Biopython code that builds the backbone (N, CA, C, O; Angstrom):
import numpy as np
from Bio.PDB.StructureBuilder import StructureBuilder

atoms = [
    (1, "GLN", "N", (4.828, 111.025, -95.664)),
    (1, "GLN", "CA", (4.194, 109.339, -95.276)),
    (1, "GLN", "C", (2.809, 109.239, -95.462)),
    (1, "GLN", "O", (2.351, 108.096, -95.476)),
    (2, "VAL", "N", (1.848, 110.419, -95.644)),
    (2, "VAL", "CA", (0.672, 110.391, -95.683)),
    (2, "VAL", "C", (0.115, 111.302, -96.866)),
    (2, "VAL", "O", (0.645, 112.410, -96.775)),
    (3, "GLN", "N", (-0.610, 111.244, -97.753)),
    (3, "GLN", "CA", (-0.463, 112.420, -98.473)),
    (3, "GLN", "C", (-2.463, 112.304, -98.542)),
    (3, "GLN", "O", (-3.000, 111.196, -98.512)),
    (4, "LEU", "N", (-3.066, 113.246, -98.606)),
    (4, "LEU", "CA", (-4.457, 113.394, -98.922)),
    (4, "LEU", "C", (-4.521, 114.241, -100.118)),
    (4, "LEU", "O", (-3.679, 115.138, -100.059)),
    (5, "VAL", "N", (-5.274, 114.262, -101.244)),
    (5, "VAL", "CA", (-5.371, 114.939, -102.514)),
    (5, "VAL", "C", (-7.009, 115.305, -102.710)),
    (5, "VAL", "O", (-7.793, 114.394, -102.978)),
    (6, "GLU", "N", (-7.360, 116.356, -102.595)),
    (6, "GLU", "CA", (-8.695, 116.541, -103.143)),
    (6, "GLU", "C", (-9.106, 116.751, -104.497)),
    (6, "GLU", "O", (-8.142, 117.261, -105.068)),
    (7, "SER", "N", (-9.950, 116.627, -105.201)),
    (7, "SER", "CA", (-10.641, 117.087, -106.284)),
    (7, "SER", "C", (-12.042, 117.057, -106.332)),
    (7, "SER", "O", (-12.637, 116.420, -105.463)),
    (8, "GLY", "N", (-12.733, 117.711, -107.311)),
    (8, "GLY", "CA", (-13.923, 117.703, -107.429)),
    (8, "GLY", "C", (-14.575, 119.554, -107.578)),
    (8, "GLY", "O", (-15.525, 119.967, -108.244)),
    (9, "GLY", "N", (-13.739, 120.225, -106.789)),
    (9, "GLY", "CA", (-14.121, 121.969, -106.779)),
    (9, "GLY", "C", (-14.321, 122.342, -108.134)),
    (9, "GLY", "O", (-14.314, 121.594, -109.112)),
    (10, "GLY", "N", (-14.493, 123.532, -108.100)),
    (10, "GLY", "CA", (-15.158, 124.363, -109.351)),
    (10, "GLY", "C", (-16.191, 125.346, -109.055)),
    (10, "GLY", "O", (-16.576, 125.693, -107.938)),
    (11, "LEU", "N", (-16.632, 125.792, -110.305)),
    (11, "LEU", "CA", (-17.715, 127.038, -110.554)),
    (11, "LEU", "C", (-18.812, 126.276, -110.616)),
    (11, "LEU", "O", (-18.889, 125.442, -111.519)),
    (12, "VAL", "N", (-19.969, 126.433, -109.573)),
    (12, "VAL", "CA", (-21.323, 126.360, -110.012)),
    (12, "VAL", "C", (-22.389, 127.544, -109.651)),
    (12, "VAL", "O", (-22.056, 128.590, -109.093)),
    (13, "GLN", "N", (-23.553, 127.262, -110.003)),
    (13, "GLN", "CA", (-24.263, 128.473, -109.903)),
    (13, "GLN", "C", (-24.990, 128.077, -108.971)),
    (13, "GLN", "O", (-25.048, 126.854, -108.850)),
    (14, "ALA", "N", (-25.859, 128.993, -107.910)),
    (14, "ALA", "CA", (-26.622, 128.211, -106.800)),
    (14, "ALA", "C", (-27.702, 127.499, -107.423)),
    (14, "ALA", "O", (-28.278, 127.523, -108.511)),
    (15, "GLY", "N", (-27.785, 126.740, -106.149)),
    (15, "GLY", "CA", (-29.034, 125.263, -106.614)),
    (15, "GLY", "C", (-28.000, 124.284, -107.329)),
    (15, "GLY", "O", (-28.162, 123.117, -106.972)),
    (16, "GLY", "N", (-27.123, 124.449, -108.120)),
    (16, "GLY", "CA", (-26.076, 123.075, -108.591)),
    (16, "GLY", "C", (-25.884, 122.251, -107.632)),
    (16, "GLY", "O", (-26.571, 122.301, -106.612)),
    (17, "SER", "N", (-24.735, 121.194, -107.844)),
    (17, "SER", "CA", (-24.111, 120.361, -107.158)),
    (17, "SER", "C", (-22.856, 120.251, -107.754)),
    (17, "SER", "O", (-22.551, 120.592, -108.897)),
    (18, "LEU", "N", (-22.068, 119.692, -106.795)),
    (18, "LEU", "CA", (-20.900, 119.371, -106.974)),
    (18, "LEU", "C", (-20.285, 118.385, -106.027)),
    (18, "LEU", "O", (-20.499, 118.670, -104.849)),
    (19, "ARG", "N", (-19.441, 117.090, -106.268)),
    (19, "ARG", "CA", (-19.146, 116.141, -105.368)),
    (19, "ARG", "C", (-17.741, 116.165, -105.349)),
    (19, "ARG", "O", (-17.063, 116.282, -106.369)),
    (20, "LEU", "N", (-17.268, 116.051, -104.159)),
    (20, "LEU", "CA", (-15.783, 116.476, -103.717)),
    (20, "LEU", "C", (-15.306, 114.804, -103.354)),
    (20, "LEU", "O", (-15.964, 113.872, -102.890)),
    (21, "SER", "N", (-13.887, 114.900, -103.784)),
    (21, "SER", "CA", (-13.055, 113.356, -103.618)),
    (21, "SER", "C", (-11.812, 113.378, -103.084)),
    (21, "SER", "O", (-10.833, 113.924, -103.594)),
    (22, "CYS", "N", (-11.852, 112.662, -101.841)),
    (22, "CYS", "CA", (-10.284, 113.039, -101.328)),
    (22, "CYS", "C", (-9.735, 111.448, -101.119)),
    (22, "CYS", "O", (-10.370, 110.619, -100.467)),
    (23, "VAL", "N", (-8.492, 111.180, -101.761)),
    (23, "VAL", "CA", (-7.698, 109.872, -101.479)),
    (23, "VAL", "C", (-6.755, 109.840, -100.500)),
    (23, "VAL", "O", (-5.750, 110.353, -100.992)),
    (24, "ALA", "N", (-6.627, 109.647, -99.836)),
    (24, "ALA", "CA", (-5.488, 109.117, -98.825)),
    (24, "ALA", "C", (-4.839, 107.907, -99.194)),
    (24, "ALA", "O", (-5.375, 106.800, -99.238)),
    (25, "SER", "N", (-3.350, 108.249, -99.525)),
    (25, "SER", "CA", (-2.544, 107.492, -99.757)),
    (25, "SER", "C", (-1.362, 107.429, -98.492)),
    (25, "SER", "O", (-1.433, 108.088, -97.455)),
    (26, "GLY", "N", (-0.352, 106.544, -98.824)),
    (26, "GLY", "CA", (0.921, 106.404, -97.923)),
    (26, "GLY", "C", (0.903, 105.531, -97.154)),
    (26, "GLY", "O", (-0.008, 104.713, -97.285)),
    (27, "SER", "N", (1.732, 105.372, -96.221)),
    (27, "SER", "CA", (1.811, 104.516, -95.118)),
    (27, "SER", "C", (0.467, 104.211, -93.684)),
    (27, "SER", "O", (0.596, 104.136, -92.462)),
    (28, "ILE", "N", (-0.781, 104.102, -94.626)),
    (28, "ILE", "CA", (-1.896, 104.081, -93.809)),
    (28, "ILE", "C", (-2.117, 102.426, -93.402)),
    (28, "ILE", "O", (-1.744, 101.523, -94.151)),
    (29, "THR", "N", (-2.767, 102.199, -92.125)),
    (29, "THR", "CA", (-3.366, 101.028, -91.811)),
    (29, "THR", "C", (-4.897, 101.314, -91.731)),
    (29, "THR", "O", (-5.613, 100.592, -92.425)),
    (30, "SER", "N", (-5.555, 102.393, -90.881)),
    (30, "SER", "CA", (-6.503, 102.851, -91.077)),
    (30, "SER", "C", (-6.842, 104.063, -90.902)),
    (30, "SER", "O", (-5.993, 104.794, -90.392)),
    (31, "ALA", "N", (-8.068, 104.600, -91.238)),
    (31, "ALA", "CA", (-8.624, 106.101, -90.926)),
    (31, "ALA", "C", (-9.891, 106.070, -90.424)),
    (31, "ALA", "O", (-10.914, 105.884, -91.082)),
    (32, "PRO", "N", (-9.795, 106.295, -88.997)),
    (32, "PRO", "CA", (-10.951, 106.090, -88.131)),
    (32, "PRO", "C", (-11.965, 107.175, -88.275)),
    (32, "PRO", "O", (-13.167, 107.092, -88.023)),
    (33, "ARG", "N", (-11.315, 108.182, -88.708)),
    (33, "ARG", "CA", (-12.141, 109.383, -89.178)),
    (33, "ARG", "C", (-11.615, 110.134, -90.202)),
    (33, "ARG", "O", (-10.437, 110.486, -90.261)),
    (34, "MET", "N", (-12.865, 110.502, -91.386)),
    (34, "MET", "CA", (-12.255, 111.416, -92.177)),
    (34, "MET", "C", (-13.271, 112.454, -92.181)),
    (34, "MET", "O", (-14.229, 112.379, -91.411)),
    (35, "GLY", "N", (-13.121, 113.462, -93.033)),
    (35, "GLY", "CA", (-14.020, 114.309, -93.552)),
    (35, "GLY", "C", (-13.625, 115.759, -94.060)),
    (35, "GLY", "O", (-12.468, 116.030, -94.383)),
    (36, "TRP", "N", (-14.672, 116.678, -94.107)),
    (36, "TRP", "CA", (-14.140, 117.962, -94.941)),
    (36, "TRP", "C", (-14.371, 119.118, -93.688)),
    (36, "TRP", "O", (-15.169, 119.230, -92.757)),
    (37, "TYR", "N", (-13.464, 119.736, -94.094)),
    (37, "TYR", "CA", (-13.791, 121.356, -93.694)),
    (37, "TYR", "C", (-13.654, 122.377, -94.374)),
    (37, "TYR", "O", (-13.054, 122.163, -95.427)),
    (38, "ARG", "N", (-14.029, 123.625, -94.174)),
    (38, "ARG", "CA", (-13.873, 124.805, -95.319)),
    (38, "ARG", "C", (-13.570, 125.841, -94.498)),
    (38, "ARG", "O", (-13.763, 125.990, -93.291)),
    (39, "GLN", "N", (-12.972, 126.671, -95.471)),
    (39, "GLN", "CA", (-12.497, 128.116, -94.761)),
    (39, "GLN", "C", (-12.790, 129.138, -95.942)),
    (39, "GLN", "O", (-12.590, 128.802, -97.109)),
    (40, "SER", "N", (-13.264, 130.380, -95.608)),
    (40, "SER", "CA", (-13.800, 131.458, -96.440)),
    (40, "SER", "C", (-12.519, 132.618, -96.056)),
    (40, "SER", "O", (-12.043, 132.725, -94.926)),
    (41, "PRO", "N", (-12.234, 133.160, -96.842)),
    (41, "PRO", "CA", (-11.009, 134.460, -96.513)),
    (41, "PRO", "C", (-11.767, 135.493, -95.103)),
    (41, "PRO", "O", (-12.744, 136.240, -95.031)),
    (42, "GLY", "N", (-10.847, 135.092, -94.262)),
    (42, "GLY", "CA", (-11.340, 136.323, -93.175)),
    (42, "GLY", "C", (-11.929, 135.629, -92.268)),
    (42, "GLY", "O", (-12.306, 136.318, -91.320)),
    (43, "LYS", "N", (-12.228, 134.164, -92.166)),
    (43, "LYS", "CA", (-13.151, 133.454, -91.566)),
    (43, "LYS", "C", (-12.203, 132.216, -90.783)),
    (43, "LYS", "O", (-11.052, 132.000, -91.163)),
    (44, "GLN", "N", (-12.703, 131.599, -89.881)),
    (44, "GLN", "CA", (-11.911, 130.638, -89.535)),
    (44, "GLN", "C", (-12.560, 129.140, -90.477)),
    (44, "GLN", "O", (-13.468, 128.977, -91.292)),
    (45, "ARG", "N", (-11.584, 128.295, -89.867)),
    (45, "ARG", "CA", (-11.675, 126.968, -90.526)),
    (45, "ARG", "C", (-12.732, 126.202, -90.001)),
    (45, "ARG", "O", (-12.525, 126.031, -88.800)),
    (46, "GLU", "N", (-14.006, 125.546, -90.456)),
    (46, "GLU", "CA", (-14.664, 125.010, -89.948)),
    (46, "GLU", "C", (-15.358, 123.585, -90.372)),
    (46, "GLU", "O", (-15.775, 123.444, -91.521)),
    (47, "PRO", "N", (-15.450, 122.704, -89.557)),
    (47, "PRO", "CA", (-15.932, 121.406, -89.998)),
    (47, "PRO", "C", (-17.246, 121.382, -90.816)),
    (47, "PRO", "O", (-18.286, 121.949, -90.481)),
    (48, "VAL", "N", (-17.073, 120.715, -91.830)),
    (48, "VAL", "CA", (-18.495, 120.659, -92.755)),
    (48, "VAL", "C", (-19.286, 119.414, -92.400)),
    (48, "VAL", "O", (-20.467, 119.464, -92.057)),
    (49, "ALA", "N", (-18.524, 118.207, -92.507)),
    (49, "ALA", "CA", (-19.015, 116.910, -92.284)),
    (49, "ALA", "C", (-18.056, 115.847, -92.090)),
    (49, "ALA", "O", (-17.197, 115.621, -92.943)),
    (50, "THR", "N", (-18.159, 115.089, -90.874)),
    (50, "THR", "CA", (-17.071, 113.998, -90.777)),
    (50, "THR", "C", (-17.396, 112.734, -90.567)),
    (50, "THR", "O", (-18.491, 112.587, -90.023)),
    (51, "SER", "N", (-16.817, 111.794, -90.815)),
    (51, "SER", "CA", (-17.620, 110.515, -90.916)),
    (51, "SER", "C", (-16.320, 109.722, -89.882)),
    (51, "SER", "O", (-15.100, 109.839, -89.994)),
    (52, "GLY", "N", (-17.011, 109.017, -89.017)),
    (52, "GLY", "CA", (-15.954, 108.051, -88.183)),
    (52, "GLY", "C", (-16.946, 107.378, -87.380)),
    (52, "GLY", "O", (-17.925, 106.878, -87.933)),
    (53, "ALA", "N", (-16.778, 107.311, -86.018)),
    (53, "ALA", "CA", (-17.766, 106.303, -85.100)),
    (53, "ALA", "C", (-19.286, 107.149, -85.210)),
    (53, "ALA", "O", (-20.430, 106.736, -85.018)),
    (54, "SER", "N", (-18.850, 108.302, -85.544)),
    (54, "SER", "CA", (-20.378, 108.879, -85.752)),
    (54, "SER", "C", (-20.062, 109.910, -86.870)),
    (54, "SER", "O", (-18.903, 110.207, -87.159)),
    (55, "VAL", "N", (-21.036, 110.385, -87.420)),
    (55, "VAL", "CA", (-21.580, 111.061, -88.604)),
    (55, "VAL", "C", (-22.104, 112.199, -88.166)),
    (55, "VAL", "O", (-23.194, 112.291, -87.601)),
    (56, "ASP", "N", (-21.211, 113.266, -88.456)),
    (56, "ASP", "CA", (-21.481, 114.893, -88.256)),
    (56, "ASP", "C", (-21.552, 115.648, -89.463)),
    (56, "ASP", "O", (-20.926, 115.454, -90.505)),
    (57, "TYR", "N", (-22.510, 116.661, -89.164)),
    (57, "TYR", "CA", (-22.969, 117.871, -90.244)),
    (57, "TYR", "C", (-22.784, 119.411, -89.663)),
    (57, "TYR", "O", (-23.611, 119.894, -88.889)),
    (58, "MET", "N", (-22.139, 119.807, -89.911)),
    (58, "MET", "CA", (-22.735, 121.342, -89.594)),
    (58, "MET", "C", (-24.393, 122.051, -90.143)),
    (58, "MET", "O", (-25.021, 122.117, -91.200)),
    (59, "ASP", "N", (-24.519, 122.341, -89.187)),
    (59, "ASP", "CA", (-26.426, 122.736, -89.170)),
    (59, "ASP", "C", (-26.602, 123.195, -90.643)),
    (59, "ASP", "O", (-27.287, 122.530, -91.420)),
    (60, "SER", "N", (-26.063, 124.180, -90.967)),
    (60, "SER", "CA", (-26.009, 124.919, -92.383)),
    (60, "SER", "C", (-26.197, 124.074, -93.457)),
    (60, "SER", "O", (-26.983, 124.455, -94.325)),
    (61, "VAL", "N", (-25.593, 122.900, -93.601)),
    (61, "VAL", "CA", (-25.470, 122.016, -94.637)),
    (61, "VAL", "C", (-26.566, 120.636, -94.676)),
    (61, "VAL", "O", (-26.800, 119.869, -95.610)),
    (62, "LYS", "N", (-27.126, 120.661, -93.260)),
    (62, "LYS", "CA", (-27.754, 119.420, -93.181)),
    (62, "LYS", "C", (-28.872, 119.495, -94.026)),
    (62, "LYS", "O", (-29.651, 120.442, -94.131)),
    (63, "GLY", "N", (-28.893, 118.194, -94.748)),
    (63, "GLY", "CA", (-30.386, 117.970, -95.740)),
    (63, "GLY", "C", (-29.812, 118.346, -97.346)),
    (63, "GLY", "O", (-30.474, 118.063, -98.344)),
    (64, "ARG", "N", (-28.356, 119.087, -97.407)),
    (64, "ARG", "CA", (-28.057, 119.134, -98.670)),
    (64, "ARG", "C", (-26.806, 118.250, -98.942)),
    (64, "ARG", "O", (-26.799, 117.638, -100.010)),
    (65, "PHE", "N", (-25.971, 118.141, -98.278)),
    (65, "PHE", "CA", (-24.672, 117.503, -98.125)),
    (65, "PHE", "C", (-24.879, 116.282, -97.580)),
    (65, "PHE", "O", (-25.775, 116.007, -96.782)),
    (66, "THR", "N", (-23.784, 115.307, -98.145)),
    (66, "THR", "CA", (-23.971, 114.006, -97.850)),
    (66, "THR", "C", (-22.418, 113.727, -97.667)),
    (66, "THR", "O", (-21.635, 114.271, -98.446)),
    (67, "ILE", "N", (-21.984, 112.954, -96.732)),
    (67, "ILE", "CA", (-20.498, 112.695, -96.333)),
    (67, "ILE", "C", (-20.697, 110.736, -96.650)),
    (67, "ILE", "O", (-21.466, 109.959, -96.086)),
    (68, "SER", "N", (-19.790, 110.492, -97.622)),
    (68, "SER", "CA", (-19.410, 108.779, -97.631)),
    (68, "SER", "C", (-18.008, 108.653, -97.689)),
    (68, "SER", "O", (-17.196, 109.564, -97.846)),
    (69, "ARG", "N", (-17.773, 107.351, -97.539)),
    (69, "ARG", "CA", (-16.845, 107.172, -97.656)),
    (69, "ARG", "C", (-16.409, 105.492, -98.400)),
    (69, "ARG", "O", (-17.366, 104.718, -98.422)),
    (70, "ASP", "N", (-15.167, 104.979, -98.936)),
    (70, "ASP", "CA", (-14.974, 104.070, -99.196)),
    (70, "ASP", "C", (-13.543, 103.910, -98.545)),
    (70, "ASP", "O", (-12.491, 104.480, -98.836)),
    (71, "ASN", "N", (-13.838, 102.885, -97.495)),
    (71, "ASN", "CA", (-12.750, 102.641, -96.424)),
    (71, "ASN", "C", (-11.669, 101.683, -97.163)),
    (71, "ASN", "O", (-10.532, 101.858, -96.726)),
    (72, "ALA", "N", (-11.762, 100.828, -98.060)),
    (72, "ALA", "CA", (-11.093, 100.168, -98.575)),
    (72, "ALA", "C", (-10.110, 100.673, -99.632)),
    (72, "ALA", "O", (-9.096, 100.180, -100.125)),
    (73, "LYS", "N", (-10.799, 101.894, -99.822)),
    (73, "LYS", "CA", (-9.762, 102.509, -100.650)),
    (73, "LYS", "C", (-9.144, 104.059, -100.155)),
    (73, "LYS", "O", (-8.425, 104.837, -100.782)),
    (74, "ASN", "N", (-9.713, 104.166, -98.813)),
    (74, "ASN", "CA", (-9.385, 105.330, -97.677)),
    (74, "ASN", "C", (-9.351, 106.621, -98.571)),
    (74, "ASN", "O", (-8.523, 107.508, -98.778)),
    (75, "THR", "N", (-11.009, 106.240, -99.143)),
    (75, "THR", "CA", (-11.617, 107.939, -99.748)),
    (75, "THR", "C", (-12.600, 108.429, -99.124)),
    (75, "THR", "O", (-13.336, 107.704, -98.456)),
    (76, "VAL", "N", (-12.744, 109.446, -99.206)),
    (76, "VAL", "CA", (-13.774, 110.119, -98.434)),
    (76, "VAL", "C", (-14.532, 111.147, -99.866)),
    (76, "VAL", "O", (-13.904, 111.720, -100.757)),
    (77, "TYR", "N", (-15.910, 111.104, -99.681)),
    (77, "TYR", "CA", (-16.510, 112.104, -100.415)),
    (77, "TYR", "C", (-17.590, 112.746, -100.050)),
    (77, "TYR", "O", (-18.318, 112.114, -99.284)),
    (78, "LEU", "N", (-17.991, 113.986, -100.402)),
    (78, "LEU", "CA", (-18.922, 114.873, -100.067)),
    (78, "LEU", "C", (-19.663, 115.439, -101.163)),
    (78, "LEU", "O", (-19.191, 116.301, -101.904)),
    (79, "GLN", "N", (-21.060, 114.861, -101.292)),
    (79, "GLN", "CA", (-21.935, 115.603, -102.496)),
    (79, "GLN", "C", (-22.642, 116.448, -101.629)),
    (79, "GLN", "O", (-23.224, 116.198, -100.574)),
    (80, "MET", "N", (-22.463, 117.686, -102.372)),
    (80, "MET", "CA", (-23.238, 118.812, -102.284)),
    (80, "MET", "C", (-24.165, 119.042, -103.541)),
    (80, "MET", "O", (-24.032, 118.962, -104.762)),
    (81, "ASN", "N", (-25.332, 119.421, -102.505)),
    (81, "ASN", "CA", (-26.398, 119.628, -103.645)),
    (81, "ASN", "C", (-27.056, 120.805, -103.206)),
    (81, "ASN", "O", (-26.718, 121.167, -102.079)),
    (82, "THR", "N", (-27.956, 121.548, -103.820)),
    (82, "THR", "CA", (-28.528, 122.788, -103.502)),
    (82, "THR", "C", (-27.369, 123.511, -102.940)),
    (82, "THR", "O", (-27.201, 123.675, -101.732)),
    (83, "LEU", "N", (-26.557, 123.946, -103.886)),
    (83, "LEU", "CA", (-25.436, 124.692, -103.378)),
    (83, "LEU", "C", (-25.939, 126.281, -103.080)),
    (83, "LEU", "O", (-26.823, 126.792, -103.767)),
    (84, "GLU", "N", (-25.394, 126.868, -102.178)),
    (84, "GLU", "CA", (-25.970, 127.977, -101.837)),
    (84, "GLU", "C", (-24.541, 129.340, -101.926)),
    (84, "GLU", "O", (-23.421, 129.004, -101.540)),
    (85, "PRO", "N", (-24.720, 130.443, -102.328)),
    (85, "PRO", "CA", (-23.443, 131.216, -102.242)),
    (85, "PRO", "C", (-22.461, 131.168, -101.136)),
    (85, "PRO", "O", (-21.237, 131.153, -101.271)),
    (86, "ASP", "N", (-23.200, 131.143, -99.911)),
    (86, "ASP", "CA", (-22.536, 131.335, -98.831)),
    (86, "ASP", "C", (-21.669, 129.857, -98.569)),
    (86, "ASP", "O", (-20.964, 129.757, -97.564)),
    (87, "ASP", "N", (-21.786, 128.715, -99.565)),
    (87, "ASP", "CA", (-21.392, 127.673, -99.284)),
    (87, "ASP", "C", (-19.789, 128.081, -99.971)),
    (87, "ASP", "O", (-18.812, 127.450, -99.567)),
    (88, "THR", "N", (-19.678, 128.823, -100.686)),
    (88, "THR", "CA", (-18.170, 129.261, -101.332)),
    (88, "THR", "C", (-17.033, 129.128, -100.572)),
    (88, "THR", "O", (-17.180, 130.026, -99.743)),
    (89, "ALA", "N", (-15.923, 128.544, -100.309)),
    (89, "ALA", "CA", (-14.584, 128.276, -99.702)),
    (89, "ALA", "C", (-13.897, 127.068, -100.667)),
    (89, "ALA", "O", (-14.097, 126.343, -101.642)),
    (90, "VAL", "N", (-12.850, 127.462, -99.528)),
    (90, "VAL", "CA", (-11.735, 126.336, -99.900)),
    (90, "VAL", "C", (-12.073, 124.905, -98.997)),
    (90, "VAL", "O", (-12.426, 124.934, -97.818)),
    (91, "TYR", "N", (-11.953, 124.093, -99.517)),
    (91, "TYR", "CA", (-12.796, 122.829, -98.926)),
    (91, "TYR", "C", (-11.502, 121.850, -99.005)),
    (91, "TYR", "O", (-11.003, 121.331, -100.004)),
    (92, "TYR", "N", (-10.976, 121.726, -97.159)),
    (92, "TYR", "CA", (-10.142, 120.699, -97.010)),
    (92, "TYR", "C", (-10.529, 119.346, -96.495)),
    (92, "TYR", "O", (-11.391, 119.130, -95.643)),
    (93, "CYS", "N", (-9.636, 118.278, -97.242)),
    (93, "CYS", "CA", (-10.096, 116.887, -96.703)),
    (93, "CYS", "C", (-9.121, 117.013, -95.493)),
    (93, "CYS", "O", (-7.992, 117.482, -95.348)),
    (94, "TYR", "N", (-10.265, 116.241, -94.482)),
    (94, "TYR", "CA", (-8.990, 115.820, -93.143)),
    (94, "TYR", "C", (-9.076, 114.115, -92.879)),
    (94, "TYR", "O", (-9.941, 113.273, -93.123)),
    (95, "ALA", "N", (-8.271, 114.086, -92.507)),
    (95, "ALA", "CA", (-8.003, 112.084, -91.921)),
    (95, "ALA", "C", (-7.067, 112.401, -90.783)),
    (95, "ALA", "O", (-6.079, 113.125, -90.658)),
    (96, "ASP", "N", (-7.972, 111.321, -89.742)),
    (96, "ASP", "CA", (-7.497, 110.801, -88.846)),
    (96, "ASP", "C", (-6.614, 109.637, -89.090)),
    (96, "ASP", "O", (-7.245, 108.587, -89.220)),
    (97, "ILE", "N", (-5.502, 109.549, -89.174)),
    (97, "ILE", "CA", (-5.030, 108.311, -89.818)),
    (97, "ILE", "C", (-4.111, 107.588, -88.658)),
    (97, "ILE", "O", (-3.459, 108.172, -87.792)),
    (98, "ILE", "N", (-4.223, 106.195, -88.858)),
    (98, "ILE", "CA", (-3.377, 105.381, -88.343)),
    (98, "ILE", "C", (-2.328, 104.842, -89.259)),
    (98, "ILE", "O", (-2.694, 104.229, -90.262)),
    (99, "THR", "N", (-1.058, 105.013, -89.008)),
    (99, "THR", "CA", (-0.092, 104.688, -89.959)),
    (99, "THR", "C", (0.362, 103.140, -89.691)),
    (99, "THR", "O", (-0.061, 102.422, -88.785)),
    (100, "ARG", "N", (1.145, 102.859, -90.509)),
    (100, "ARG", "CA", (2.258, 101.493, -90.386)),
    (100, "ARG", "C", (2.608, 101.288, -88.884)),
    (100, "ARG", "O", (2.202, 100.335, -88.218)),
    (101, "ASP", "N", (3.339, 102.204, -88.464)),
    (101, "ASP", "CA", (3.711, 102.571, -87.198)),
    (101, "ASP", "C", (2.572, 102.470, -86.033)),
    (101, "ASP", "O", (2.860, 102.381, -84.839)),
    (102, "LEU", "N", (1.149, 102.499, -86.578)),
    (102, "LEU", "CA", (0.542, 102.495, -85.373)),
    (102, "LEU", "C", (0.346, 103.712, -84.789)),
    (102, "LEU", "O", (-0.469, 103.840, -83.876)),
    (103, "ALA", "N", (0.942, 104.548, -85.173)),
    (103, "ALA", "CA", (0.579, 106.013, -84.456)),
    (103, "ALA", "C", (-0.404, 106.631, -85.391)),
    (103, "ALA", "O", (-0.584, 106.457, -86.596)),
    (104, "ARG", "N", (-1.179, 107.642, -84.246)),
    (104, "ARG", "CA", (-2.423, 108.015, -84.985)),
    (104, "ARG", "C", (-2.046, 109.385, -84.938)),
    (104, "ARG", "O", (-1.370, 109.870, -84.031)),
    (105, "ARG", "N", (-2.508, 110.038, -85.967)),
    (105, "ARG", "CA", (-2.224, 111.394, -86.428)),
    (105, "ARG", "C", (-2.964, 112.227, -87.131)),
    (105, "ARG", "O", (-3.576, 111.580, -87.980)),
    (106, "PRO", "N", (-3.265, 113.648, -87.200)),
    (106, "PRO", "CA", (-4.268, 114.033, -88.408)),
    (106, "PRO", "C", (-3.273, 114.525, -89.810)),
    (106, "PRO", "O", (-2.055, 114.693, -89.879)),
    (107, "TYR", "N", (-3.926, 114.612, -90.445)),
    (107, "TYR", "CA", (-3.523, 114.905, -91.687)),
    (107, "TYR", "C", (-4.466, 115.896, -92.395)),
    (107, "TYR", "O", (-5.635, 115.871, -92.010)),
    (108, "TRP", "N", (-4.109, 116.843, -93.459)),
    (108, "TRP", "CA", (-4.547, 117.892, -94.014)),
    (108, "TRP", "C", (-4.357, 117.540, -95.841)),
    (108, "TRP", "O", (-3.319, 117.099, -96.332)),
    (109, "GLY", "N", (-5.408, 117.808, -96.486)),
    (109, "GLY", "CA", (-5.307, 117.887, -97.877)),
    (109, "GLY", "C", (-5.221, 119.616, -98.283)),
    (109, "GLY", "O", (-5.654, 120.515, -97.563)),
    (110, "ARG", "N", (-4.677, 119.760, -99.365)),
    (110, "ARG", "CA", (-4.195, 121.312, -99.843)),
    (110, "ARG", "C", (-5.720, 122.107, -100.071)),
    (110, "ARG", "O", (-5.898, 123.314, -100.237)),
    (111, "GLY", "N", (-6.482, 121.295, -100.034)),
    (111, "GLY", "CA", (-7.702, 122.217, -100.425)),
    (111, "GLY", "C", (-8.083, 122.258, -101.832)),
    (111, "GLY", "O", (-7.297, 122.082, -102.763)),
    (112, "THR", "N", (-9.862, 122.606, -101.985)),
    (112, "THR", "CA", (-10.245, 122.607, -103.440)),
    (112, "THR", "C", (-10.969, 123.562, -103.426)),
    (112, "THR", "O", (-11.848, 123.596, -102.565)),
    (113, "GLN", "N", (-10.854, 124.506, -104.250)),
    (113, "GLN", "CA", (-11.930, 125.877, -104.242)),
    (113, "GLN", "C", (-13.491, 125.330, -105.015)),
    (113, "GLN", "O", (-13.759, 124.775, -106.081)),
    (114, "VAL", "N", (-14.163, 125.743, -104.034)),
    (114, "VAL", "CA", (-15.793, 125.629, -104.497)),
    (114, "VAL", "C", (-16.396, 126.683, -104.386)),
    (114, "VAL", "O", (-16.846, 126.991, -103.283)),
    (115, "THR", "N", (-16.589, 127.622, -105.636)),
    (115, "THR", "CA", (-17.103, 128.762, -105.962)),
    (115, "THR", "C", (-18.835, 128.942, -106.153)),
    (115, "THR", "O", (-19.159, 128.343, -107.179)),
    (116, "VAL", "N", (-19.536, 129.315, -105.759)),
    (116, "VAL", "CA", (-21.036, 129.115, -105.766)),
    (116, "VAL", "C", (-21.464, 130.680, -106.394)),
    (116, "VAL", "O", (-21.235, 131.598, -105.606)),
    (117, "SER", "N", (-22.015, 131.044, -107.628)),
    (117, "SER", "CA", (-22.387, 132.125, -107.777)),
    (117, "SER", "C", (-23.611, 132.320, -107.823)),
    (117, "SER", "O", (-24.118, 131.199, -107.867)),
    (118, "SER", "N", (-24.707, 133.389, -107.845)),
    (118, "SER", "CA", (-25.960, 133.863, -107.745)),
    (118, "SER", "C", (-26.222, 134.455, -108.712)),
    (118, "SER", "O", (-27.329, 134.979, -108.835)),
]
sb = StructureBuilder()
sb.init_structure("model")
sb.init_model(0)
sb.init_chain("A")
sb.init_seg("    ")
for serial, (resi, resn, name, xyz) in enumerate(atoms, 1):
    if name == "N":
        sb.init_residue(resn, " ", resi, " ")
    sb.init_atom(name, np.array(xyz, "f"), 0.0, 1.0, " ", f" {name:<3s}", serial, name[0])
structure = sb.get_structure()
């Protein structure tokens, strides 16, 4: 019904930058909230940045990461600058979607790996 596809992950040295993209497609009327979560092995999945009625960042990425959206394309981006080894994780796109039948449900992408080397 709804699919989220991430791209832009990869390998980068500490201090480098990456930009993640996520495109939502399917029976979508609107996406009132979209954002990014990340998860490292042995750790819980945690919100990195979300955008909706408010824009929120986890403390450790403030000033380094920027979330943006193209609502017409149901796309969300995460610009990641000054990357640190602790940023290494699988990054998952999240979207709170209102579908064509006006139901509101959460959806997740499959994730994209970000690895920051020192």
